[in-house]
GUNUMI-593805 format. One record per atom (N, C-alpha, C): residue in one letter; residue number from 1; atom name; z, x, y. Coordinates in steps of 0.2 Angstrom, whole numbers, plus 5000, padded with zeros to 4 digits. Each point is the difference from the previous one (the first is absolute). Example, Ala and Ser with C-alpha at 12.3 -4.5 7.8 and 13.67 -1.06 7.14 Angstrom:
<'A'; 1; 'N'; <5039; 5066; 4972>>,
<'A'; 1; 'CA'; <5000; 4996; 5006>>,
<'A'; 1; 'C'; <5000; 5004; 5006>>,
<'S'; 2; 'N'; <4996; 4998; 5005>>,
<'S'; 2; 'CA'; <5001; 5004; 5006>>,
<'S'; 2; 'C'; <5003; 4996; 5005>>,
END
This chain:
<'M'; 1; 'N'; <5411; 4845; 5276>>,
<'M'; 1; 'CA'; <5001; 4999; 4993>>,
<'M'; 1; 'C'; <5007; 4997; 4999>>,
<'G'; 2; 'N'; <5000; 4995; 4996>>,
<'G'; 2; 'CA'; <5006; 4997; 4999>>,
<'G'; 2; 'C'; <5004; 5003; 4995>>,
<'A'; 3; 'N'; <5007; 4998; 5000>>,
<'A'; 3; 'CA'; <5004; 5003; 4995>>,
<'A'; 3; 'C'; <4998; 4999; 4993>>,
<'L'; 4; 'N'; <4998; 4994; 4998>>,
<'L'; 4; 'CA'; <4998; 4998; 4994>>,
<'L'; 4; 'C'; <4994; 5004; 4997>>,
<'A'; 5; 'N'; <4995; 5002; 5005>>,
<'A'; 5; 'CA'; <4995; 5004; 4998>>,
<'A'; 5; 'C'; <5002; 5007; 4999>>,
<'F'; 6; 'N'; <5005; 5002; 5003>>,
<'F'; 6; 'CA'; <5002; 5007; 5000>>,
<'F'; 6; 'C'; <5004; 5001; 4993>>,
<'F'; 7; 'N'; <5004; 4995; 4998>>,
<'F'; 7; 'CA'; <5003; 5001; 4993>>,
<'F'; 7; 'C'; <4996; 4998; 4995>>,
<'A'; 8; 'N'; <4994; 4996; 5001>>,
<'A'; 8; 'CA'; <4995; 4999; 4994>>,
<'A'; 8; 'C'; <4997; 5007; 4999>>,
<'G'; 9; 'N'; <4998; 5003; 5006>>,
<'G'; 9; 'CA'; <4997; 5007; 4999>>,
<'G'; 9; 'C'; <5004; 5005; 4996>>,
<'L'; 10; 'N'; <5007; 5000; 5002>>,
<'L'; 10; 'CA'; <5004; 5005; 4997>>,
<'L'; 10; 'C'; <5001; 4998; 4992>>,
<'L'; 11; 'N'; <5000; 4994; 4999>>,
<'L'; 11; 'CA'; <5000; 4997; 4993>>,
<'L'; 11; 'C'; <4994; 5003; 4996>>,
<'L'; 12; 'N'; <4994; 4998; 5003>>,
<'L'; 12; 'CA'; <4994; 5002; 4996>>,
<'L'; 12; 'C'; <4999; 5008; 4999>>,
<'T'; 13; 'N'; <5003; 5004; 5005>>,
<'T'; 13; 'CA'; <5000; 5007; 5000>>,
<'T'; 13; 'C'; <5005; 5002; 4994>>,
<'V'; 14; 'N'; <5005; 4997; 4999>>,
<'V'; 14; 'CA'; <5005; 5002; 4995>>,
<'V'; 14; 'C'; <4997; 4998; 4993>>,
<'M'; 15; 'N'; <4997; 4994; 5000>>,
<'M'; 15; 'CA'; <4996; 4998; 4993>>,
<'M'; 15; 'C'; <4995; 5005; 4999>>,
<'G'; 16; 'N'; <4996; 5002; 5005>>,
<'G'; 16; 'CA'; <4994; 5005; 4998>>,
<'G'; 16; 'C'; <5003; 5006; 4998>>,
<'M'; 17; 'N'; <5005; 5003; 5003>>,
<'M'; 17; 'CA'; <5003; 5006; 4997>>,
<'M'; 17; 'C'; <5003; 5000; 4993>>,
<'G'; 18; 'N'; <5003; 4993; 4998>>,
<'G'; 18; 'CA'; <5002; 5000; 4994>>,
<'G'; 18; 'C'; <4994; 5000; 4995>>,
<'R'; 19; 'N'; <4994; 4997; 5002>>,
<'R'; 19; 'CA'; <4994; 4999; 4996>>,
<'R'; 19; 'C'; <4997; 5007; 4999>>,
<'W'; 20; 'N'; <5001; 5004; 5005>>,
<'W'; 20; 'CA'; <4997; 5007; 5000>>,
<'W'; 20; 'C'; <5004; 5004; 4995>>,
<'K'; 21; 'N'; <5007; 4999; 4999>>,
<'K'; 21; 'CA'; <5004; 5004; 4996>>,
<'K'; 21; 'C'; <4998; 4997; 4993>>,
<'E'; 22; 'N'; <4998; 4994; 4999>>,
<'E'; 22; 'CA'; <4999; 4998; 4993>>,
<'E'; 22; 'C'; <4993; 5002; 4998>>,
<'T'; 23; 'N'; <4995; 5000; 5004>>,
<'T'; 23; 'CA'; <4993; 5002; 4998>>,
<'T'; 23; 'C'; <4999; 5008; 5001>>,
<'G'; 24; 'N'; <5002; 5002; 5005>>,
<'G'; 24; 'CA'; <4999; 5007; 5003>>,
<'G'; 24; 'C'; <4993; 5001; 5003>>,
<'S'; 25; 'N'; <4997; 4994; 5002>>,
<'S'; 25; 'CA'; <4994; 5000; 5003>>,
<'S'; 25; 'C'; <5001; 5002; 5008>>,
<'P'; 26; 'N'; <4996; 5004; 5002>>,
<'P'; 26; 'CA'; <5000; 5002; 5007>>,
<'P'; 26; 'C'; <4998; 4995; 5005>>,
<'Y'; 27; 'N'; <4996; 4995; 4998>>,
<'Y'; 27; 'CA'; <4999; 4994; 5004>>,
<'Y'; 27; 'C'; <5005; 4996; 5002>>,
<'W'; 28; 'N'; <5005; 4999; 4996>>,
<'W'; 28; 'CA'; <5006; 4996; 5001>>,
<'W'; 28; 'C'; <5004; 5004; 5006>>,
<'L'; 29; 'N'; <5001; 5007; 4999>>,
<'L'; 29; 'CA'; <5003; 5004; 5004>>,
<'L'; 29; 'C'; <4997; 5000; 5007>>,
<'A'; 30; 'N'; <4994; 5000; 5001>>,
<'A'; 30; 'CA'; <4997; 5000; 5006>>,
<'A'; 30; 'C'; <5000; 4994; 5003>>,
<'G'; 31; 'N'; <4999; 4994; 4996>>,
<'G'; 31; 'CA'; <5000; 4994; 5003>>,
<'G'; 31; 'C'; <5007; 4998; 5003>>,
<'S'; 32; 'N'; <5006; 5002; 4996>>,
<'S'; 32; 'CA'; <5006; 4999; 5002>>,
<'S'; 32; 'C'; <5002; 5004; 5007>>,
<'I'; 33; 'N'; <4998; 5006; 5000>>,
<'I'; 33; 'CA'; <5001; 5004; 5006>>,
<'I'; 33; 'C'; <4996; 4997; 5006>>,
<'A'; 34; 'N'; <4994; 4998; 4999>>,
<'A'; 34; 'CA'; <4996; 4997; 5005>>,
<'A'; 34; 'C'; <5003; 4993; 5003>>,
<'L'; 35; 'N'; <5003; 4996; 4995>>,
<'L'; 35; 'CA'; <5003; 4994; 5002>>,
<'L'; 35; 'C'; <5007; 5001; 5004>>,
<'F'; 36; 'N'; <5003; 5005; 4998>>,
<'F'; 36; 'CA'; <5007; 5002; 5003>>,
<'F'; 36; 'C'; <4998; 5002; 5007>>,
<'V'; 37; 'N'; <4995; 5004; 5001>>,
<'V'; 37; 'CA'; <4998; 5003; 5007>>,
<'V'; 37; 'C'; <4998; 4994; 5004>>,
<'L'; 38; 'N'; <4996; 4995; 4998>>,
<'L'; 38; 'CA'; <4998; 4995; 5003>>,
<'L'; 38; 'C'; <5006; 4995; 5002>>,
<'T'; 39; 'N'; <5004; 4999; 4996>>,
<'T'; 39; 'CA'; <5006; 4996; 5001>>,
<'T'; 39; 'C'; <5004; 5003; 5005>>,
<'V'; 40; 'N'; <5001; 5007; 5000>>,
<'V'; 40; 'CA'; <5004; 5003; 5006>>,
<'V'; 40; 'C'; <4997; 5000; 5006>>,
<'V'; 41; 'N'; <4993; 5001; 5000>>,
<'V'; 41; 'CA'; <4996; 5000; 5007>>,
<'V'; 41; 'C'; <5000; 4993; 5003>>,
<'G'; 42; 'N'; <5000; 4995; 4995>>,
<'G'; 42; 'CA'; <5000; 4993; 5003>>,
<'G'; 42; 'C'; <5006; 4998; 5002>>,
<'A'; 43; 'N'; <5006; 5003; 4998>>,
<'A'; 43; 'CA'; <5006; 4998; 5002>>,
<'A'; 43; 'C'; <5002; 5004; 5007>>,
<'L'; 44; 'N'; <4997; 5005; 5000>>,
<'L'; 44; 'CA'; <5001; 5004; 5007>>,
<'L'; 44; 'C'; <4996; 4998; 5006>>,
<'T'; 45; 'N'; <4994; 4997; 4998>>,
<'T'; 45; 'CA'; <4996; 4998; 5005>>,
<'T'; 45; 'C'; <5000; 4992; 5001>>,
<'G'; 46; 'N'; <5003; 4997; 4995>>,
<'G'; 46; 'CA'; <5000; 4992; 5000>>,
<'G'; 46; 'C'; <5004; 4997; 5006>>,
<'G'; 47; 'N'; <5005; 5003; 5002>>,
<'G'; 47; 'CA'; <5004; 4997; 5005>>,
<'G'; 47; 'C'; <4998; 5001; 5007>>,
<'R'; 48; 'N'; <4995; 5005; 5001>>,
<'R'; 48; 'CA'; <4997; 5001; 5007>>,
<'R'; 48; 'C'; <4995; 4995; 5002>>,
<'K'; 49; 'N'; <5000; 4998; 5006>>,
<'K'; 49; 'CA'; <4995; 4996; 5003>>,
<'K'; 49; 'C'; <4995; 5003; 5004>>,
<'S'; 50; 'N'; <4994; 5000; 4999>>,
<'S'; 50; 'CA'; <4995; 5003; 5004>>,
<'S'; 50; 'C'; <4998; 4996; 5006>>,
<'R'; 51; 'N'; <4999; 5003; 5006>>,
<'R'; 51; 'CA'; <4998; 4997; 5006>>,
<'R'; 51; 'C'; <4993; 5000; 5001>>,
END
């Protein structure tokens, strides 16, 4: 996963958390947490090459 994709994922997570605070909807919270987890997992596993 490239650096650009990592920062885009973080930006979308922060925007989703802001939307959750505006609306109070649990769907925004769950989506933001899921996107953050996917971003972190992608960053941790993206640099490894499988043989």
